[in-house]
ROGU-454144 format. One record per atom (N, C-alpha, C, O): x, y, z. Coordinates in steps of 0.05 Angstrom, whole numbers, padded with zeros to 5 digits, always signed. Layout:
N
XYZ/...
END
This chain:
199
+01659-03215-00335/+01649-03196-00316/+01628-03179-00329/+01632-03168-00351/+01605-03177-00316/+01583-03161-00327/+01590-03132-00329/+01602-03120-00311/+01584-03120-00352/+01591-03092-00356/+01576-03073-00337/+01587-03052-00331/+01552-03081-00329/+01537-03063-00311/+01546-03065-00282/+01535-03051-00264/+01565-03083-00277/+01575-03085-00249/+01588-03059-00240/+01586-03051-00217/+01603-03047-00259/+01615-03021-00253/+01603-03000-00271/+01608-03000-00295/+01588-02982-00260/+01575-02961-00276/+01595-02943-00290/+01617-02938-00280/+01588-02934-00314/+01604-02913-00327/+01601-02887-00312/+01580-02880-00303/+01624-02873-00310/+01623-02847-00298/+01613-02827-00318/+01626-02822-00339/+01590-02815-00313/+01580-02796-00331/+01573-02770-00317/+01558-02770-00297/+01585-02749-00326/+01579-02723-00315/+01569-02705-00337/+01584-02699-00356/+01545-02695-00334/+01534-02677-00354/+01525-02651-00341/+01514-02651-00318/+01528-02630-00355/+01517-02605-00345/+01487-02606-00344/+01475-02617-00362/+01475-02595-00323/+01446-02593-00323/+01436-02578-00347/+01449-02559-00357/+01412-02585-00358/+01402-02572-00382/+01400-02542-00379/+01404-02528-00399/+01394-02533-00355/+01390-02504-00352/+01415-02488-00358/+01413-02464-00365/+01439-02500-00355/+01464-02486-00359/+01466-02476-00387/+01473-02452-00392/+01459-02492-00407/+01461-02484-00435/+01441-02462-00441/+01448-02443-00455/+01417-02464-00429/+01397-02443-00434/+01405-02417-00420/+01396-02395-00428/+01421-02418-00400/+01429-02396-00383/+01452-02379-00397/+01455-02356-00391/+01466-02392-00415/+01490-02380-00427/+01483-02364-00452/+01467-02374-00469/+01494-02341-00456/+01489-02326-00481/+01500-02341-00505/+01513-02361-00502/+01493-02331-00528/+01501-02344-00554/+01532-02347-00556/+01547-02332-00543/+01541-02366-00572/+01569-02372-00575/+01586-02348-00584/+01610-02347-00578/+01573-02328-00597/+01588-02306-00607/+01592-02283-00587/+01604-02263-00592/+01580-02288-00563/+01584-02268-00541/+01612-02267-00532/+01625-02288-00530/+01623-02243-00527/+01650-02240-00517/+01649-02227-00490/+01633-02208-00484/+01666-02237-00472/+01669-02226-00445/+01694-02209-00445/+01716-02220-00449/+01692-02183-00441/+01713-02164-00446/+01733-02161-00423/+01755-02151-00427/+01725-02169-00399/+01743-02165-00376/+01737-02185-00354/+01718-02201-00356/+01754-02185-00333/+01751-02204-00312/+01724-02202-00298/+01713-02223-00291/+01714-02178-00294/+01689-02175-00280/+01666-02187-00295/+01648-02199-00283/+01665-02185-00322/+01643-02196-00337/+01645-02227-00337/+01624-02240-00336/+01669-02237-00337/+01672-02267-00335/+01664-02277-00308/+01650-02297-00305/+01672-02261-00287/+01665-02270-00260/+01635-02268-00255/+01623-02284-00241/+01622-02247-00267/+01593-02245-00263/+01579-02270-00275/+01560-02280-00262/+01588-02279-00298/+01575-02304-00309/+01580-02327-00290/+01561-02342-00284/+01604-02330-00280/+01611-02352-00262/+01594-02351-00236/+01584-02371-00226/+01591-02327-00225/+01575-02323-00201/+01546-02328-00206/+01532-02339-00189/+01537-02320-00229/+01508-02325-00237/+01503-02355-00238/+01482-02365-00230/+01523-02370-00249/+01520-02399-00250/+01519-02411-00223/+01503-02428-00217/+01537-02402-00205/+01537-02412-00178/+01511-02406-00163/+01499-02423-00150/+01502-02382-00166/+01477-02373-00154/+01453-02389-00164/+01436-02397-00148/+01452-02393-00189/+01430-02409-00201/+01431-02438-00193/+01411-02451-00190/+01456-02448-00191/+01459-02476-00182/+01448-02480-00153/+01436-02500-00147/+01452-02460-00136/+01441-02460-00110/+01410-02458-00111/+01396-02473-00098/+01401-02438-00127/+01372-02434-00128/+01357-02459-00137/+01335-02465-00128/+01368-02474-00156/+01356-02498-00167/+01361-02523-00150/+01352-02544-00157/+01377-02519-00129/+01384-02541-00111/+01398-02564-00127/+01393-02587-00122/+01416-02556-00146/+01429-02576-00163/+01456-02584-00151/+01466-02605-00158/+01467-02567-00133/+01494-02574-00123/+01504-02551-00106/+01489-02533-00098/+01530-02552-00100/+01543-02532-00083/+01544-02504-00095/+01538-02501-00118/+01552-02485-00079/+01552-02456-00087/+01577-02448-00102/+01589-02428-00096/+01583-02464-00122/+01608-02458-00137/+01603-02459-00167/+01588-02476-00178/+01615-02440-00181/+01614-02440-00210/+01641-02435-00221/+01659-02425-00207/+01646-02443-00246/+01672-02439-00259/+01667-02438-00289/+01646-02445-00299/+01688-02429-00303/+01686-02429-00333/+01714-02427-00344/+01732-02415-00332/+01717-02439-00368/+01742-02436-00383/+01736-02416-00406/+01716-02419-00420/+01753-02397-00409/+01751-02376-00429/+01775-02376-00448/+01798-02383-00439/+01771-02369-00473/+01793-02362-00490/+01802-02334-00481/+01788-02314-00485/+01825-02332-00469/+01834-02307-00458/+01841-02286-00479/+01842-02262-00473/+01846-02294-00504/+01852-02276-00525/+01827-02262-00537/+01826-02238-00542/+01805-02279-00541/+01781-02268-00553/+01759-02262-00533/+01740-02248-00540/+01761-02273-00509/+01739-02269-00490/+01716-02288-00494/+01695-02285-00481/+01720-02308-00511/+01698-02327-00517/+01697-02348-00495/+01717-02357-00485/+01672-02354-00487/+01668-02376-00467/+01673-02403-00481/+01661-02408-00502/+01690-02419-00470/+01695-02446-00481/+01677-02466-00466/+01665-02484-00479/+01676-02464-00440/+01661-02484-00424/+01653-02474-00397/+01670-02463-00382/+01627-02476-00390/+01618-02470-00363/+01620-02494-00345/+01623-02517-00355/+01619-02489-00319/+01618-02512-00300/+01604-02503-00275/+01606-02481-00266/+01589-02522-00263/+01577-02518-00237/+01584-02542-00220/+01590-02563-00230/+01581-02539-00194/+01587-02560-00175/+01565-02581-00177/+01541-02574-00175/+01572-02606-00181/+01553-02628-00185/+01558-02652-00165/+01551-02674-00171/+01572-02645-00143/+01580-02667-00125/+01556-02683-00115/+01557-02708-00117/+01536-02670-00105/+01513-02685-00094/+01498-02699-00116/+01490-02722-00113/+01493-02685-00138/+01477-02697-00160/+01490-02721-00172/+01476-02741-00179/+01517-02721-00175/+01531-02743-00188/+01540-02764-00168/+01549-02786-00176/+01539-02758-00143/+01549-02775-00122/+01579-02781-00126/+01590-02803-00121/+01593-02760-00136/+01622-02762-00141/+01635-02737-00129/+01629-02715-00137/+01654-02741-00110/+01667-02719-00097/+01685-02703-00115/+01693-02681-00107/+01691-02713-00138/+01708-02698-00157/+01693-02679-00174/+01706-02664-00190/+01667-02678-00172/+01651-02661-00191/+01649-02632-00182/+01628-02621-00180/+01673-02620-00176/+01673-02592-00169/+01670-02576-00194/+01675-02585-00216/+01662-02551-00191/+01656-02534-00214/+01681-02531-00233/+01678-02532-00257/+01704-02528-00221/+01728-02526-00237/+01733-02551-00254/+01739-02550-00278/+01730-02574-00241/+01735-02600-00254/+01715-02604-00277/+01722-02614-00298/+01690-02596-00272/+01669-02598-00293/+01676-02580-00316/+01675-02589-00339/+01682-02555-00311/+01689-02536-00332/+01713-02545-00348/+01713-02544-00372/+01734-02554-00334/+01758-02564-00348/+01751-02588-00365/+01759-02589-00389/+01736-02607-00355/+01728-02631-00370/+01712-02624-00395/+01717-02635-00416/+01693-02606-00391/+01676-02598-00414/+01694-02584-00435/+01690-02589-00459/+01712-02567-00426/+01730-02553-00445/+01747-02573-00460/+01749-02571-00485/+01759-02592-00446/+01776-02611-00459/+01761-02629-00479/+01772-02637-00500/+01737-02637-00471/+01721-02653-00489/+01712-02637-00513/+01713-02647-00536/+01704-02612-00509/+01695-02595-00531/+01717-02590-00551/+01712-02590-00575/+01741-02585-00541/+01764-02579-00558/+01779-02604-00566/+01798-02602-00582/+01771-02627-00556/+01783-02653-00562/+01813-02654-00557/+01828-02663-00574/+01820-02644-00533/+01848-02645-00525/+01850-02645-00494/+01834-02632-00481/+01869-02660-00483/+01873-02660-00455/+01891-02637-00447/+01893-02630-00423/+01903-02623-00466/+01922-02602-00460/+01912-02575-00471/+01915-02570-00495/+01901-02559-00454/+01890-02533-00462/+01912-02512-00468/+01906-02490-00475/+01937-02521-00464/+01959-02503-00470/+01976-02513-00493/+01999-02505-00496/+01966-02532-00509/+01981-02543-00531/+01988-02522-00552/+01975-02502-00554/+02009-02528-00568/+02016-02510-00589/+01992-02504-00607/+01977-02521-00615/+01990-02479-00614/+01968-02470-00631/+01942-02463-00617/+01923-02453-00629/+01941-02469-00591/+01917-02463-00575/+01918-02434-00566/+01940-02424-00561/+01895-02421-00564/+01895-02394-00552/+01901-02397-00522/+01902-02419-00511/+01907-02374-00510/+01914-02374-00481/+01888-02377-00465/+01871-02359-00464/+01886-02400-00452/+01861-02407-00437/+01862-02397-00409/+01883-02397-00396/+01839-02388-00399/+01836-02379-00372/+01815-02395-00357/+01794-02401-00369/+01820-02401-00332/+01800-02414-00315/+01791-02393-00295/+01807-02382-00280/+01765-02387-00295/+01753-02368-00277/+01735-02383-00258/+01719-02399-00267/+01738-02378-00232/+01724-02394-00212/+01713-02376-00190/+01726-02358-00181/+01689-02382-00182/+01675-02365-00162/+01689-02365-00135/+01686-02345-00120/+01703-02386-00129/+01719-02387-00104/+01746-02399-00111/+01748-02415-00129/+01766-02391-00096/+01793-02403-00101/+01791-02433-00102/+01775-02445-00087/+01808-02446-00118/+01807-02475-00119/+01815-02489-00093/+01833-02479-00079/+01801-02511-00087/+01809-02528-00065/+01835-02542-00072/+01845-02537-00094/+01846-02559-00055/+01871-02572-00061/+01868-02590-00085/+01887-02591-00101/+01846-02604-00089/+01842-02621-00112/+01842-02605-00138/+01857-02611-00157/+01827-02583-00138/+01825-02567-00163/+01850-02552-00168/+01856-02546-00191/+01864-02545-00147/+01890-02532-00151/+01909-02551-00165/+01923-02543-00184/+01910-02576-00156/+01927-02595-00169/+01919-02599-00198/+01936-02600-00216/+01893-02601-00203/+01883-02605-00230/+01890-02582-00249/+01896-02585-00272/+01889-02557-00237/+01896-02534-00253/+01924-02535-00265/+01929-02527-00287/+01942-02547-00249/+01970-02549-00259/+01972-02566-00284/+01990-02561-00301/+01954-02585-00288/+01957-02604-00310/+01940-02597-00334/+01942-02611-00355/+01923-02577-00333/+01904-02571-00354/+01917-02557-00378/+01908-02561-00401/+01937-02541-00373/+01947-02524-00395/+01937-02496-00394/+01944-02480-00411/+01918-02489-00375/+01909-02461-00374/+01932-02443-00367/+01952-02452-00354/+01930-02419-00376/+01953-02400-00372/+01945-02378-00351/+01962-02362-00344/+01920-02379-00342/+01912-02358-00323/+01890-02369-00306/+01872-02383-00316/+01890-02362-00280/+01869-02369-00261/+01859-02344-00249/+01874-02327-00239/+01832-02340-00250/+01819-02317-00239/+01800-02326-00217/+01782-02342-00223/+01802-02316-00192/+01786-02325-00170/+01770-02303-00158/+01778-02280-00158/+01746-02310-00148/+01728-02292-00134/+01733-02293-00104/+01751-02281-00094/+01715-02308-00090/+01718-02311-00062/+01744-02326-00055/+01755-02340-00072/+01753-02324-00031/+01777-02338-00023/+01770-02365-00010/+01747-02370-00002/+01790-02382-00007/+01786-02408+00005/+01775-02405+00034/+01759-02421+00043/+01785-02385+00048/+01775-02382+00076/+01746-02374+00077/+01733-02378+00097/+01736-02362+00055/+01708-02355+00054/+01691-02381+00052/+01670-02383+00065/+01701-02400+00037/+01686-02426+00035/+01689-02441+00062/+01670-02454+00071/+01712-02439+00074/+01716-02453+00100/+01699-02440+00121/+01690-02454+00140/+01693-02415+00119/+01677-02402+00139/+01648-02412+00141/+01635-02409+00161/+01639-02424+00119/+01612-02436+00120/+01613-02466+00123/+01592-02479+00123/+01637-02477+00126/+01639-02506+00133/+01653-02523+00113/+01657-02547+00119/+01660-02513+00090/+01673-02530+00070/+01702-02535+00077/+01716-02518+00088/+01712-02559+00071/+01740-02566+00075/+01755-02562+00048/+01751-02577+00030/+01772-02542+00047/+01787-02536+00022/+01812-02553+00019/+01826-02551-00001/+01819-02568+00040/+01842-02586+00038/+01868-02570+00042/+01869-02546+00042/+01890-02586+00044/+01916-02572+00048/+01927-02561+00022/+01929-02575+00002/+01934-02536+00023/+01947-02523+00000/+01972-02509+00010/+01973-02500+00032/+01993-02509-00008/+02017-02495+00000/+02011-02466+00006/+01994-02453-00007/+02024-02454+00026/+02020-02427+00033/+02025-02409+00009/+02011-02389+00004/+02046-02416-00007/+02054-02400-00030/+02043-02412-00056/+02057-02413-00076/+02017-02420-00056/+02007-02433-00079/+02005-02414-00103/+02008-02423-00126/+02000-02389-00099/+01999-02370-00121/+02027-02368-00133/+02029-02368-00158/+02047-02365-00118/+02074-02364-00127/+02082-02388-00143/+02095-02387-00164/+02073-02411-00134/+02079-02437-00147/+02066-02438-00175/+02078-02446-00194/+02040-02430-00176/+02027-02430-00202/+02041-02410-00221/+02046-02417-00245/+02048-02387-00211/+02061-02367-00228/+02088-02377-00237/+02097-02371-00260/+02102-02391-00220/+02128-02403-00228/+02125-02423-00251/+02143-02426-00267/+02101-02435-00252/+02096-02454-00273/+02082-02442-00297/+02072-02456-00315/+02081-02416-00298/+02071-02402-00322/+02041-02397-00321/+02029-02391-00342/+02028-02399-00297/+02000-02394-00295/+01996-02368-00279/+02001-02368-00255/+01987-02347-00292/+01982-02322-00277/+01958-02325-00260/+01939-02339-00267/+01958-02311-00237/+01936-02313-00218/+01925-02285-00211/+01940-02267-00205/+01899-02282-00213/+01886-02257-00204/+01865-02265-00183/+01849-02282-00188/+01866-02252-00160/+01848-02260-00138/+01829-02237-00131/+01833-02214-00139/+01808-02243-00117/+01790-02224-00104/+01773-02209-00125/+01764-02186-00120/+01768-02220-00148/+01751-02207-00168/+01722-02211-00159/+01712-02234-00158/+01708-02189-00152/+01681-02190-00141/+01679-02209-00117/+01660-02224-00114/+01699-02207-00100/+01700-02225-00077/+01675-02223-00060/+01665-02244-00051/+01666-02199-00054/+01642-02196-00037/+01618-02210-00049/+01602-02222-00035/+01615-02209-00075/+01593-02223-00089/+01597-02253-00086/+01577-02267-00083/+01621-02262-00089/+01627-02291-00085/+01620-02300-00057/+01608-02322-00053/+01627-02284-00037/+01620-02290-00009/+01591-02291-00005/+01580-02307+00010/+01577-02273-00018/+01547-02272-00016/+01534-02297-00026/+01514-02306-00014/+01545-02309-00047/+01534-02335-00057/+01539-02357-00037/+01521-02373-00031/+01563-02357-00025/+01569-02377-00005/+01550-02374+00020/+01540-02393+00030/+01546-02349+00028/+01529-02344+00051/+01500-02351+00046/+01487-02361+00064/+01491-02347+00022/+01464-02354+00015/+01460-02384+00016/+01439-02394+00024/+01480-02399+00008/+01479-02428+00009/+01478-02437+00038/+01462-02455+00045/+01494-02425+00055/+01494-02432+00084/+01466-02425+00096/+01455-02441+00110/+01456-02402+00089/+01430-02393+00100/+01407-02410+00091/+01387-02412+00105/+01410-02423+00067/+01390-02441+00057/+01394-02470+00067/+01380-02489+00058/+01413-02473+00086/+01419-02500+00097/+01427-02519+00075/+01419-02543+00075/+01444-02510+00056/+01455-02527+00035/+01473-02548+00047/+01484-02544+00069/+01475-02570+00034/+01491-02593+00043/+01521-02585+00043/+01531-02577+00022/+01534-02588+00065/+01563-02586+00067/+01574-02615+00064/+01573-02630+00083/+01584-02621+00041/+01588-02649+00034/+01617-02658+00038/+01627-02676+00024/+01631-02648+00058/+01657-02659+00065/+01653-02688+00075/+01633-02693+00089/+01671-02706+00069/+01666-02733+00077/+01667-02737+00107/+01652-02754+00118/+01683-02722+00121/+01685-02725+00150/+01683-02698+00165/+01688-02697+00189/+01676-02677+00150/+01674-02651+00164/+01698-02635+00159/+01720-02645+00154/+01695-02608+00160/+01716-02590+00154/+01741-02592+00173/+01763-02584+00166/+01736-02603+00196/+01759-02605+00215/+01772-02633+00216/+01787-02639+00234/+01765-02649+00195/+01777-02676+00193/+01807-02673+00189/+01817-02656+00174/+01822-02690+00203/+01851-02689+00201/+01863-02712+00188/+01888-02714+00185/
END
């Protein structure tokens, strides 16, 4: 079987992301500073027409060091799994050379995301090893502009916390909504496979 019959799945951060991020020794002291970075990534992703209005990042929760940024790359990669959270998680795991961000000896990792995770990213969060999830806009804010966030348990926050993942919501929520609204106003692609009301 020819190797080029099935392309390799390759997901790379756009070059601008690295240039956009402060030096490795920069520390993010609180949730708001982490969320500002994530929202800046989402906003820039929209401005450059690189993907959807979503940003995420994995941080060392103990030191405040950025481990990995992520932006939505669904349209660019032609892969529905390339949500900002998935990209950030993948970059973090590759950078740290582990599939388990909660392994013994690891610092307490946090996933910060501009909008609450959809059902796919919620499921992925459970398996990453992160110990904290910080969210900006809510799922209903993304749905309000046409995105399908998928079915999530009503008590998803309680379920994450039961599994040892602390959850903080509504950090700079209005700013997160503004990024979503700007994407809608710019006629950004709503890339649900069958539309937000698909059943």
